[in-house]
Each structure stands twice: as C-alpha cells, then as structure tokens.
C-alpha positions as CSV (number, residue, x, y, z in Angstrom):
1,M,197.1,-214.1,-117.5
2,L,196.8,-210.4,-117.0
3,R,199.7,-208.1,-117.9
4,V,200.3,-204.4,-117.7
5,N,201.8,-202.1,-120.2
6,E,202.9,-198.4,-119.7
7,L,202.7,-195.7,-122.3
8,T,204.8,-192.6,-121.7
9,D,204.6,-190.9,-125.2
10,F,201.3,-189.2,-125.9
11,S,201.6,-190.0,-129.6
12,E,200.9,-193.6,-128.5
13,F,197.6,-192.4,-126.9
14,D,196.6,-190.9,-130.3
15,N,196.7,-194.5,-131.7
16,L,194.3,-195.7,-129.0
17,K,191.2,-193.7,-130.0
18,D,189.1,-196.6,-131.4
19,S,190.3,-199.1,-128.7
20,W,189.8,-196.6,-125.9
21,N,186.2,-195.6,-126.8
22,R,185.2,-199.1,-127.7
23,T,186.3,-200.3,-124.2
24,L,184.7,-197.3,-122.6
25,Q,181.4,-198.2,-124.2
26,K,181.5,-201.6,-122.5
27,C,182.3,-200.5,-119.0
28,R,180.0,-199.1,-116.2
29,D,181.9,-195.8,-115.9
30,N,181.1,-194.5,-119.4
31,D,181.0,-190.7,-119.1
32,V,182.1,-187.8,-121.2
33,F,185.1,-187.0,-119.0
34,S,186.7,-190.4,-119.7
35,T,186.3,-190.2,-123.5
36,W,189.5,-190.2,-125.7
37,E,188.3,-186.8,-127.0
38,W,188.1,-185.1,-123.6
39,L,191.4,-186.5,-122.4
40,R,193.3,-185.8,-125.7
41,C,192.2,-182.2,-125.7
42,W,193.0,-181.7,-122.0
43,W,196.5,-183.1,-122.5
44,K,197.1,-180.9,-125.5
45,H,196.4,-177.8,-123.4
46,F,197.7,-178.8,-119.9
47,G,200.0,-181.8,-120.3
48,K,203.3,-179.9,-121.0
49,R,204.6,-179.9,-117.4
50,R,203.5,-183.4,-116.7
51,N,204.7,-186.9,-117.5
52,L,202.3,-189.4,-119.0
53,K,201.8,-192.7,-117.1
54,L,199.0,-194.3,-119.1
55,L,198.6,-198.0,-118.1
56,T,196.8,-200.7,-120.0
57,A,195.7,-204.1,-118.7
58,E,195.7,-206.8,-121.3
59,K,194.5,-210.4,-121.3
60,G,195.6,-212.3,-124.3
61,D,195.0,-210.1,-127.3
62,E,192.3,-208.1,-125.5
63,V,192.7,-204.8,-123.6
64,I,190.4,-204.9,-120.6
65,G,191.5,-201.9,-118.7
66,F,193.0,-198.5,-118.9
67,A,194.4,-196.2,-116.2
68,P,194.7,-192.7,-117.6
69,L,197.3,-191.4,-115.1
70,M,200.0,-188.8,-115.1
71,L,202.9,-187.8,-112.9
72,S,202.8,-184.1,-111.9
73,E,205.5,-182.2,-110.0
74,Y,204.3,-179.7,-107.5
75,S,206.1,-177.1,-105.4
76,F,205.2,-177.8,-101.8
77,L,205.2,-174.8,-99.5
78,H,207.9,-173.4,-101.7
79,I,210.5,-175.5,-99.9
80,S,210.3,-178.9,-101.5
81,K,209.0,-180.9,-104.5
82,L,206.0,-183.2,-104.4
83,R,205.7,-185.7,-107.2
84,K,202.1,-186.9,-107.5
85,I,200.3,-189.6,-109.5
86,E,196.8,-188.3,-110.5
87,F,194.2,-188.7,-113.2
88,I,194.7,-187.0,-116.6
89,G,192.2,-184.2,-116.6
90,S,192.6,-183.2,-112.9
91,P,191.4,-180.9,-111.7
92,N,189.1,-179.9,-114.6
93,S,187.1,-183.1,-115.0
94,D,184.1,-183.4,-112.7
95,Y,184.4,-187.2,-112.7
96,N,187.5,-189.4,-113.1
97,N,187.6,-193.1,-113.9
98,L,189.7,-196.1,-114.4
99,I,188.4,-197.7,-117.6
100,L,187.7,-201.2,-116.2
101,F,185.8,-203.7,-118.4
102,K,186.6,-207.1,-116.9
103,E,188.2,-208.3,-113.6
104,E,188.1,-204.8,-112.2
105,S,189.8,-205.3,-108.9
106,E,192.5,-207.5,-110.4
107,C,193.3,-204.9,-113.0
108,L,193.5,-202.2,-110.3
109,K,195.8,-204.4,-108.2
110,L,198.0,-204.9,-111.2
111,F,198.1,-201.1,-111.9
112,L,199.0,-200.3,-108.3
113,K,201.7,-203.0,-108.2
114,H,203.2,-201.6,-111.4
115,L,203.3,-198.1,-109.9
116,M,204.9,-199.3,-106.7
117,D,207.6,-201.2,-108.7
118,F,208.5,-197.9,-110.4
119,S,208.1,-195.6,-107.4
120,E,209.6,-192.3,-108.7
121,W,206.5,-190.6,-107.1
122,D,205.7,-189.5,-103.6
123,L,202.0,-189.6,-103.5
124,L,199.1,-191.1,-105.4
125,E,195.9,-189.0,-105.2
126,L,193.0,-190.0,-107.5
127,R,190.2,-187.5,-107.1
128,D,186.5,-187.3,-108.1
129,I,185.8,-191.0,-108.4
130,R,182.1,-191.4,-108.5
131,D,180.7,-193.5,-105.6
132,G,179.1,-196.7,-106.9
133,S,181.3,-196.8,-110.0
134,A,183.4,-199.8,-111.1
135,S,186.5,-197.8,-110.2
136,A,185.1,-197.1,-106.7
137,S,184.1,-200.7,-106.2
138,A,187.6,-202.0,-107.2
139,L,189.2,-199.4,-104.9
140,E,187.1,-200.6,-102.0
141,V,188.2,-204.2,-102.6
142,V,191.8,-203.1,-102.5
143,C,191.3,-201.0,-99.3
144,N,189.6,-203.9,-97.6
145,D,192.5,-206.3,-98.5
146,R,194.8,-204.0,-96.5
147,I,197.7,-205.1,-98.6
148,L,198.5,-201.5,-99.5
149,D,198.2,-198.4,-97.4
150,L,195.5,-197.1,-99.7
151,T,192.7,-195.0,-98.2
152,L,189.4,-193.9,-99.7
153,R,187.5,-190.9,-98.4
154,V,184.6,-188.6,-99.5
155,G,185.8,-185.6,-101.5
156,T,182.8,-183.6,-102.9
157,L,179.0,-184.0,-103.3
158,C,177.4,-184.1,-106.7
159,P,173.6,-183.4,-107.0
160,Y,171.6,-184.8,-109.9
161,I,168.1,-184.9,-111.3
162,N,166.5,-188.2,-112.1
163,L,164.4,-187.4,-115.1
164,S,160.8,-188.5,-115.4
165,N,159.1,-189.8,-118.5
166,S,157.0,-186.7,-118.9
167,I,157.3,-183.0,-118.0
168,D,154.2,-183.1,-115.9
169,A,155.7,-185.9,-113.8
170,F,158.8,-183.9,-113.3
171,E,156.9,-180.8,-112.3
172,A,155.1,-182.8,-109.6
173,H,158.5,-183.1,-107.9
174,L,159.0,-179.4,-107.7
175,G,157.7,-177.4,-104.7
176,R,154.4,-175.5,-105.2
177,N,156.1,-172.1,-104.6
178,M,158.8,-172.9,-107.1
179,K,156.3,-173.9,-109.8
180,K,154.3,-170.8,-109.2
181,N,157.4,-168.6,-109.4
182,L,158.6,-170.2,-112.6
183,R,155.3,-169.6,-114.3
184,K,154.9,-166.1,-112.9
185,R,158.4,-165.0,-113.9
186,M,158.2,-166.5,-117.4
187,R,154.9,-164.7,-117.9
188,K,156.4,-161.4,-116.8
189,L,159.5,-161.8,-119.0
190,C,157.3,-162.6,-122.0
191,E,155.1,-159.6,-121.3
192,N,158.2,-157.3,-121.5
193,Y,160.4,-158.9,-124.1
194,K,160.5,-161.3,-127.1
195,V,161.7,-164.5,-125.4
196,E,163.4,-167.4,-127.2
197,F,165.5,-170.4,-126.3
198,R,168.5,-171.1,-128.5
199,T,171.5,-173.5,-128.8
200,Q,175.0,-173.2,-130.2
201,R,173.4,-174.1,-133.6
202,D,171.8,-170.7,-133.7
203,F,175.1,-168.9,-133.6
204,D,177.5,-168.3,-136.6
205,S,180.0,-170.7,-134.9
206,V,180.6,-172.7,-131.8
207,K,183.4,-170.2,-131.0
208,K,180.9,-167.3,-131.0
209,A,178.5,-169.2,-128.8
210,M,181.3,-169.9,-126.3
211,E,182.4,-166.3,-126.2
212,V,178.8,-165.3,-125.3
213,F,178.8,-167.9,-122.6
214,F,182.2,-166.6,-121.2
215,K,180.8,-163.1,-120.9
216,L,177.6,-164.2,-119.1
217,H,179.6,-166.5,-116.8
218,L,181.9,-163.5,-115.9
219,K,178.9,-161.2,-115.3
220,R,177.3,-163.7,-112.9
221,W,180.4,-164.2,-110.8
222,T,181.5,-160.5,-110.6
223,S,178.0,-159.4,-109.7
224,E,178.1,-161.6,-106.6
225,G,181.4,-160.0,-105.5
226,R,183.3,-163.2,-106.2
227,R,186.5,-163.9,-108.2
228,P,185.9,-163.9,-111.9
229,G,185.9,-167.7,-112.0
230,A,187.9,-170.3,-113.9
231,F,187.1,-168.8,-117.3
232,A,189.0,-165.7,-116.4
233,S,192.1,-167.7,-117.4
234,Q,192.9,-167.5,-121.1
235,A,194.5,-170.9,-121.0
236,F,191.3,-172.4,-119.6
237,R,189.1,-170.6,-122.2
238,N,191.4,-171.8,-125.0
239,F,190.9,-175.4,-123.7
240,H,187.2,-175.1,-123.7
241,L,187.0,-173.3,-127.1
242,D,188.9,-176.3,-128.5
243,L,186.9,-178.8,-126.6
244,A,183.6,-177.4,-127.6
245,E,184.4,-177.7,-131.3
246,I,185.5,-181.3,-130.8
247,L,182.4,-182.3,-128.8
248,D,180.1,-180.5,-131.1
249,N,181.5,-182.5,-134.0
250,Q,180.7,-185.7,-132.0
251,G,177.2,-184.5,-131.2
252,W,178.0,-184.2,-127.5
253,L,178.0,-180.4,-127.0
254,G,174.8,-179.1,-125.4
255,M,174.8,-175.3,-125.1
256,H,171.5,-173.6,-124.2
257,F,170.7,-169.8,-124.2
258,L,167.8,-167.7,-123.0
259,T,167.4,-164.6,-125.2
260,V,165.3,-161.5,-124.8
261,N,164.9,-159.3,-127.9
262,D,167.6,-161.5,-129.5
263,K,170.1,-160.7,-126.7
264,P,171.4,-163.7,-124.7
265,I,170.9,-163.2,-121.0
266,A,171.5,-166.7,-119.6
267,A,173.5,-169.7,-120.7
268,V,174.2,-173.3,-119.8
269,Y,177.4,-175.0,-121.0
270,S,176.8,-178.7,-120.9
271,F,177.5,-182.0,-122.5
272,D,175.1,-184.6,-123.8
273,Y,176.6,-188.1,-123.6
274,N,175.3,-191.6,-123.0
275,Q,171.7,-190.5,-122.4
276,K,172.8,-188.0,-119.8
277,K,173.1,-184.2,-119.6
278,Y,176.2,-183.0,-117.8
279,A,175.9,-179.4,-116.6
280,Y,179.4,-178.0,-116.6
281,Q,178.9,-174.2,-116.0
282,T,176.3,-171.5,-116.2
283,G,176.1,-167.8,-116.6
284,F,173.5,-165.0,-116.6
285,D,173.2,-161.3,-116.9
286,P,172.4,-160.0,-113.3
287,E,170.4,-157.1,-114.9
288,F,167.6,-159.8,-115.4
289,G,168.1,-161.5,-112.1
290,R,164.7,-160.4,-110.8
291,Y,163.1,-162.7,-113.5
292,G,165.0,-165.7,-112.2
293,V,166.4,-166.3,-115.7
294,A,168.9,-168.9,-114.5
295,N,166.0,-171.1,-113.2
296,L,163.8,-170.4,-116.3
297,L,166.6,-171.7,-118.5
298,K,167.2,-174.6,-116.3
299,M,163.5,-175.6,-116.6
300,H,163.8,-175.4,-120.3
301,V,166.9,-177.6,-120.3
302,V,165.0,-180.2,-118.1
303,E,162.2,-180.2,-120.6
304,Y,164.7,-180.6,-123.4
305,C,166.3,-183.6,-121.6
306,I,162.9,-185.3,-121.1
307,R,162.0,-184.8,-124.8
308,K,165.3,-186.4,-125.8
309,G,164.7,-189.4,-123.5
310,F,167.7,-188.7,-121.2
311,R,167.7,-190.6,-118.0
312,E,169.6,-188.0,-115.9
313,Y,170.5,-184.3,-115.7
314,D,173.8,-184.4,-113.7
315,L,174.4,-181.1,-111.9
316,T,178.0,-182.3,-111.4
317,R,180.6,-181.5,-108.8
318,D,179.9,-179.4,-105.6
319,F,176.5,-179.1,-104.0
320,E,176.0,-175.4,-104.3
321,P,172.8,-173.7,-103.0
322,Y,171.3,-172.9,-106.4
323,K,171.3,-176.7,-107.2
324,A,169.4,-177.7,-104.1
325,D,165.9,-176.9,-105.3
326,W,166.3,-179.0,-108.4
327,A,168.2,-182.1,-107.2
328,T,166.4,-185.4,-106.7
329,G,169.5,-187.1,-105.3
330,V,173.1,-186.6,-104.3
331,R,176.1,-188.8,-105.0
332,K,179.5,-188.7,-103.5
333,N,182.8,-188.2,-105.3
334,L,185.6,-190.1,-103.6
335,V,189.4,-189.6,-103.3
336,A,191.8,-192.5,-103.2
337,A,195.2,-191.7,-101.7
338,M,198.4,-193.5,-100.9
339,V,201.8,-192.2,-99.7
340,C,204.7,-193.8,-101.3
341,R,207.5,-192.0,-99.6
342,G,208.6,-188.7,-98.0
343,Y,207.8,-186.6,-95.0
344,F,206.2,-183.8,-97.1
345,A,203.9,-186.3,-98.9
346,R,202.6,-187.4,-95.5
347,I,202.0,-183.8,-94.4
348,Y,200.2,-183.1,-97.6
349,D,198.0,-186.2,-97.3
350,W,197.2,-185.5,-93.7
351,S,196.3,-181.9,-94.4
352,N,193.7,-183.0,-97.0
353,R,191.9,-185.1,-94.3
354,N,191.5,-182.1,-92.1
355,S,189.0,-179.4,-93.2
356,F,190.9,-176.4,-91.7
357,S,194.3,-177.5,-92.9
358,K,192.8,-178.4,-96.2
359,R,191.7,-174.8,-96.7
360,V,195.2,-173.5,-95.7
361,M,196.9,-176.0,-98.0
362,S,194.7,-175.0,-101.0
363,K,195.9,-171.4,-100.6
364,F,199.5,-171.9,-99.7
365,G,200.4,-175.5,-100.4
366,A,201.1,-177.4,-103.6
367,H,201.4,-175.6,-106.9
368,L,202.3,-177.1,-110.3
369,G,206.0,-176.6,-111.2
370,I,208.9,-175.4,-109.1
C-alpha cells in the first residue's frame, strides 16, 4: 500500500542524497535540474523566504517517488497575498520533475490528495514539466480523470539537437550557406588571431572561469540594448558560482570558451549529465561579432558532444531566434495548475492563460514576499 510522507525541515533533505539520486537514476525524468546537488544548492541560496513541502511516496520499505515542492508567499498586485505550491528550483531550473519510479499516476494522485488535505495554499502551479516525461504522463492521467480541477497547458518551447554518430553526419543537417559561413569565418579568424578552444579546466579555478563567463554574458546582452540579464544579480551569480563548483566536482560542469590570442571572446555555460549536454547560457564579445564567434563555439561544442558519445545537445527553455538554425527538434514545457481557494488565485491563474494579461501580470503581478 502506498503512503505519503512530508518533510518540512531541509536538514532532512540533506539525509536523502543517496536515496534521491539512486531513485532518480531509475526514473525516466533523470536530468541535471532534478539532482540532489542542484536542488540542495538552489535552496541554500533562495529557500529562505519559502517553506519546504517535500513529499515522498513509499511502498513497504521502498521510496518510489519524490515531489520536490515548496510553498511560496507572493504579494499580488500589492493588495493581497498569494500562497503558491511550486517546484523547488523555480524559476531557475529549465526543467522540473516529480521523481516517479513506479506507479507514477498513483503516486501523483497521492501527492495531490495530501496537498488538498492540508490546504494552506491558494494555487498550485508546476512549471516547465517536459512533455513526454513521466511527470507529464501522470499529470495527463489525473487531468483526464477529472476528479480534480487540474489543468495542463503549454508554457514554453525548448529546441534541441539530436546528435549524429559522426561530425560529417551532423554537418549534413546544416544548411549549405551555414556550413559555408562557418568555414569562412573560422578561416578568417584564424588568419588574424591565434585561435583556441578551452574549458574551465584551463583556468586557475572554476570561479575564474565563471567570472569570465559573467563578463561575456553581460557584454552580449548590453550590446543588444537589452537588460543586463539574470547574471546582473549578485544573488544569482553567487548561486551559480557555488553550483559550478559542486557540478564540476561531480564531473557535470561543461564550460567552453573560444579564445583569440589567449583572450576569451565567447563562452558557453552548460551541464553534461546522463549523456546529454544542457546549454544553460552563453556570452560573447560583440567586438568579434562579425566572425560569428557564438556559432563557431557552438559548432565546436557539437563536435565535443559527438566525440563524447552524447545523444542530445539540449538548447533548453525558450525558442530564441539564434537557436533556430541548429535545432533538429522542439519539445514543449508544460504548466500544471490548480486553484485551491481565493478570488485572487483565480485571477492570477486566468491571467496566465491569456497572452496579453500574462505580460501585464509578469510586470505588475505577483512578487515574492509582502
């Protein structure tokens, strides 16, 4: 018989490391954003104003499911509170999962029933669930049962590259003009500079590699007249400095740099996990934009992935124009939502289904804390 247990003290999560990652290795939704290491680091930096609601599903002596959830309190339009159940790691994880090893839909129903029985929350909003995952499949079963007023909708699109067995086979996928431009620009760059590709291992420390990446990321965004990006926040940089060290120790950090005359001019901050490359963010020096250095580095990373035997280069959340030329496919990230109570929760949920009101709400709506 299945039973659910709730952990509210994060010190208890510390004791779950081996059990968590062992169960994750067995389930279909095994990605870097669901590892104990990622979630532990995220909570350390961003969990202070949230309450842990980590649920486990157990059958006999075996843990067969985890729900890494938290309760966050938001200020809604500066006039009310909105208490929301969401994934630990939101909004910084590109994919979120329930860790479901066996009896997926039954585990999910048990988790939802437990949450409804202790309904100190207004809204459940689980974002960035990869379509086709065990989590998505279980949510679809619950939605079709119509026992709960749970809805599932498309949130964002996530392009990816299916990797071939050889570099020649991959290049056959690229358009003729793109292949020509890549070769031409690399030739020009090599004529004018000493060109090398490096990783975080070629720096004195992971921290120094990350600091170089931060500068290149900032240069890219400000050159396009846009906001300085997420890494303008010191809190966000601190999280990733800590995270990069942790993932590097696990062999999961994949940082790639293009240098000219020993100066880094382009960078990819990514993660290597479970035979996949997860591209998290990029940066480049716009002074070298005419050489297409971002694409030159991306081609190098594709070649690296093929040599390593990776099956996919995931370009992750949001289908931005610069990803279009590389993607061989696109998957959907889903959002599961359910209103528990309250007029304001219904307004918030409705607004997120409407594109115009969603933009307004993102600017003026719910903000953490009150």
